[in-house]
N, C-alpha and C positions, 0 to 999 in steps of 0.2 A: 734585931736590927742587923743588917748585913754589911753595908758599906758606909762611907763617910756621908753620903747624901741622906741615907736613912737616919743616921745619928743627928744630922743637922735638922732635918724635918721634924723628928720626934722632939728634939730640944725646943725648937721654936713653937711647935704645937703645944707643948706643955706650958711654956711661958706665956703664950698668948691665950690659952684656954680655948683653942679651936681644934676641930678634927684635922688630923694630918693630911687627909685627902684634899683639904681645901688649899693647901700650900703647894705652889709650883714656882718655877723660875720667873713667872710673870706677876707673882703676888706683890701687892703694895704693902710691905710690912709696916710702914708708918700708919697707913689707914687701918690696918688690922690691930694696931696697938703697940707696936714695938717702939718703946721709948728708950731713953738713955739708960735707965736703971735695968730694964729687961735686956738691953744689949750687953751690959756688963755681966749680968747673970749668965746670959748665953755664952759669952766669951769664956767665963770661968768653967762652965759645964763642958764646953767643947774642948778646952785645954785638958780637963780631967779625963776626957774620952780619948785624948791623944791627937786631937785635931788642932790646927792653927799653931801660930807661934806665940811668942811673948808680946808681940806688938799688934795693934789693931790691923796694920797692913798684912801681917802674917795670917791673922784670922780671916781677913777678907779674902786673901789669896786662896786659903784652904776652902772656904765656902764656895767661891767661884769655881774652883777646880771640881769640887764635889758635885755641884749642880750641873756643870758642863758634862761630866762623865755620866750622870744619871739621865741626861737628855738624849744620849746616843742610843 
């Protein structure tokens, strides 16, 4: 994994049990199965990887930033 977007995609892919190539910035994560428990697990894994803050807003900002940079 190279950058924050890769970490985010791999984390979500693992939690959702779907291939990473199926995830992009237009993916409907709720439809794909991201519920509140998986969200908390993702937040924990992403914090351990050095992404996001201690708050959901910090995590959201880090995710948005990572996806924006990967789309360029």
